[in-house]
N, C-alpha and C positions, 0 to 999 in steps of 0.2 A: 430440356426445359425443367426436368426435375432438379438438375444441378443449380439452374438459375433461380428457381424458387428457394431452394434451401440456403443458397448463398445471399439471398436478399436482392438479387438483380430485379426480380419480379417481386414487388412489395405486398406483404399481407393486406388484403383489403382492396388492393388496386386492381385495375382491369389488365387483362392480357392484350397484346397487340392482336389485330384481326387475323383470321386464317390466312388470308393472303400475305400479310406482312410476315407471319411466322414461316410460312412456306418459303418466301424469298430469303428470309434471315438464315434458315437452316439448310436451304437448298434441297428441299424435298417437295413432294407433291402435296396439294391440299387434303387428299385422301389420307396420307400418312399423318398429316397434322391432326385430322379429325380422330384417327385411331389413337394417337398420343394423348389428346385432350380427354378422350373417354377413359383411357387408363388412369391418367392423373385424377380424374374426377372420381373413379372408383377407389382411389387411395386417399380420398378426401383432401387433396391438395388444391383442387379447383372446385368452383360451384359455377354452374351455368344459370343465368337469370334471363328469362325470355324477354326479348325486346331491349335488353341492355348489354348483354355480352357475357363474357366469362372472367371470373375474378379469382384471385389467389385467396385461399382460406386457410384457417388454422385446423389441421386434422384432430379429430376427437381422439385423445390418448386414453389408453386404458391406464387406470390408476394402479401404480405398483406400490404405493405407501413407502417408497424408498426416496431418500434425499441424497444427492451427491454432494459431498464436501470436498472441494478441490483446493489443496494448499501447496504452498512452495516447499515447505520443509518441515516435516512433523516433529522433528527433534528440537525446533525452535520453542522455547518455553512459552512465548506469547501465543503462538499457533496452537500449542497443545492445550492451553486453557481456553482459547476460543472454541476449539472443537469439543471440549468438555461442556462448555456452557451450551452450545448448540445442541449436543446430543441429549442433555437433560430435557430440553424443551421438546425435542423431537419424540422422545420416549413417552412423555406425558401426553403427546398428541397421537400416540399410536402409530408412529413412523420410525423407520429404521434409517440410520445414518450410515451411508457408504463413504469411507474416507479414501481419497485418492491423493497420494503424495507424489507430486510431479518433479521434486528435486531441482526446482529453479529451471526446468527446461520448458521453454516456450512452445516447442513442437509437441511435447508430450501433453502439455496443458490443452493445446488445440484439439489433439486427438481425444482426450478425456472429455472435453466439452461436447464434442460431436457425438461421442458414445453415450453421453448422459441423456441425450434426447430420447433415446429408445429404451433406456434401462431405469430411468427415475422420473419423478414428478417435478423436479426442481433442482437448482444448484446453488449452493453457497460457494463463492469463489473468493479466495485470497489471491489476487493477481500476481503473476510473475513480474509483469511490467505494465505501467499505465499506457504505453504505447504499443508494445508488442501484443498485448492481450486485447486491444481495442477491436481488431477485425473479427475475432472469434466471438467476442461477447456481442458485437453488433448483429452478427448472423443469427444468433439465438434470440435476440430481442425482436428482430424482424420476423422470425417465425413464431413469436408470441409465447416463447418458452419462458417459465418463471425462473428468475435469477436474481440473486442479491449479492453485491459486493460487500466484502468485509475488509475494514481497515484502509485500503488504498483505492482512491477514486480513479476513474479513467476520464479525463478531460473531454468534453464534447459529447459524451454518451449520457442519455437521459435514462438512468437506472436506479433502482433502489440501492441505498448505500448506508452501512453502519460503520462509523469511525469514531476515533477520539476527537475531541475538540483541539486539534494540534495548534491552531492559531492561538487560542486561549492559553495553552501550555508554554508556547514560545514567548507570549507576551509576559507571562509570570516570571520567566527566566530573565528577560530583558529588564523588568522592573526591579528584580533582586539585585542584579549587577549595578544598575544605576544607583540604587539606594546604598550599596556598598561603596560606590565611588570609583568603579573601575573605568579607565580611560582607554586602555589598549586591549581590544577584545579580539579573540580568534574563534571563528565558527569552523568546525570541522564536520563536514557532511560526507555523502558518499557519491561516487561516480555514477551510481544507478539512477539518480535524479527522479525519485518517486514523489507522488503527490504530498505524502505525509511530510517529506523533508522540506518541500517548498513552503507548506503551510507553517511548520514550525519556525522556519526563518523569517517568514513574512510577519508572524506575530512578534518575534523577537525584535525585528528592526521597527515595527510599529510602536513598540514600547519606548524604544530609544530616540524615536523621531521627535517626541515632545521634550526631550531632556536638552539642557544646554550642552550642545555638542561641540563647543569650541575645544580643540585639542583632542577629541574623541576619534579614535580609528576603529573601524570594524572590518576585518578582513575574513573572507571565506576561502577555505581550501577544500578539495574533494579527495578523500582517500581513494586511491587508484583501484584497489582490488574489489571484487564483488563481495558484498557483505556475507558473512557466515554467522552461524549461531555461536552464542557464548559457549555452549557445550562443545561444539567442534574446535572453536579457537583455543580454548584452554587445554584441549588435548593434543594440540601440536607439540612437537618435540621442544621447540623454543619460541613460544609466543612473544616474548619480549624481543625478538630479533625479526619479527615479521616485517615485510616491506612496508606495510602501512605505518608501522611504528618508526621506521627510519625516515620515512617521508614527513611524518608529523614532527619529529625531532628536528629536522632541518627547518620546518616552518616556524617552530618555537624559537629556534636560534635566530632566524631571520626577522621576525616580527616582534620578538620579545613581549608577548602579551602578558598582562597580569590576570587574565581570566580566559578560560576556553568554554564555549558551549558546544558540547559534542551532540551530534543529531540524535544519537541513541546510546544505550548504555554499553553496548559492545565497543562502539567507537570511544566512548569515554574510558574504557578499560585500556584501549590502545594508547590513548593520550597519557594515562597514568604511567605506562611503561616507558613512553617516550620521555616524559619529564624525569623519570628515574635514570635514564640513560645519561641525561644531562646533569644529574646531581641536584635537580630541582625538587623541592619538597612541596607537598600539597597539604594544607593550603598556604604554608608559609611563603613560598615563592610563586604559587599558581593556584588560583581558584578554579575548580573544575566542576561543571555541572552537565548531567546527562538527561536522558529522556526515556521513560519506559518503567523504571523501578522494578526490574526483574530481580531474581534471587541473588545475582552476582553484584547488585548495587550495594548490598549490605556486606558482601564479602570483599569488596574493595578495601584497600588501606591507604588512607582512612575511608570510612563509609561514605558512599557517593550521595551528594546532593543531586536530586533528579526529579523529573515530573512523573507523578503516579497516574496510570491509566488502568482500567479494568477490563482486561481481555475476556474474562469469564462473562461479564455483563454484555460485552460486545457480541459474543457468540450467542447469548440467550436472545438478545434484541434482534440480531439478524435472522435467527430461526423463526422467531415470531412474525417478522416482516415477510419471510418467504412463504410461511403457511398462509398469511393474509393475501399474498399475491396469488397463490394457487387457487384460493377461494374466490378471489375478485381479480381476475386478469386485467380488467379495463381500468382499474383505479390509477391515479396519477403517481409517478415515482416519487418516493419519499427519501430524504436524506436525514438521518439521525446522527447528531454529534453528541457523544457522551462526555460529561464533565470530567475534568482532570484536576489535579491539584499538585502544588509544589511541596516536596518533602525536603526540608532543610537539614542536613547532616554535617559532618565534620570536614567536608571537602570545599566548603565555601567560607570566605572570609574577606575582609577589607584589605585593599592593596596597602602595603607598608612601605613608607618612604625609604628605610634602611634596605629592604629588599629591592626596590626599584634602583636605587643607587648601586647595589651590588651587581645586579644583572646588567645594568647599562654601562658600567665602568669599563672603558676600553673598547666598547662596541662602536665601529666606524659610523654606523648608521645614526647613532644618537649623540655623537660629539659635536 
């Protein structure tokens, strides 16, 4: 029964089956059931109400003043800034931040979430996956444990979330490419299929839905490898030969876009390597736009046009929301979408007819 309560089979606030039903379900006597109920009541997992029955409850936890911050990869520049923002707010509130780096491992994330229930007062979670993380997060929420998601949503789960306004960011990119006059556009996202990616593409396509689309083509491809940090990627022996780069180069040759919207800045970096392999110049032969505005956006050649988000503020707001949840466990879930803005640098330009003719010349698809 304890496992059923912790996993959410028996819902917090809901009644337990009768003693007769429990005895039949577990294949034990009613006396054994009564002893088990007494033990669980002493652990504050159950409360008995005379005349009404036995109900699952939230045990009173001893305050530790510790917040668990569970992240996918601490070397990621964005995640490091989220953690710094959260830590500043935690310190001001007299709380200590315990950082758990799960290295994009769903099993380790699940173990860390379960352990956090007994070692901390609440969790900030940068989820590994919106689908694989759903079960563990649901268990904690059903147990009434304070938790706030950062950056990535989990569809169908009613939980506090702080993220960037990804739809607005994608919309701004779409507006810019429409204004510049691009007609053949390639979107490069990741095979991981995260909520942030869906939202960015959604906003992008919304912006172009109202544009005269005669002759416009928008194609999406998904880079096949798991996303890694720019820090790790640039330390590979030959990042320009990465399998993603070869895949993207093939897509560029097949679709001959005049512009690429890369779903994040690491992917934009890979697109730039792919273009270089083909002898294409940015922005003369290809406009390139990313999302994130990390330090490598300025280091790109030419500097990358991208959508700026504020991970430090994301961390601050997430910690404020978590402290609020700890203080008021019954309040409705809140979703905070932080504003973003487009930073236009040298990687974006209008398509040039001479460029288009040069790229299309001799290509069988366009003859």
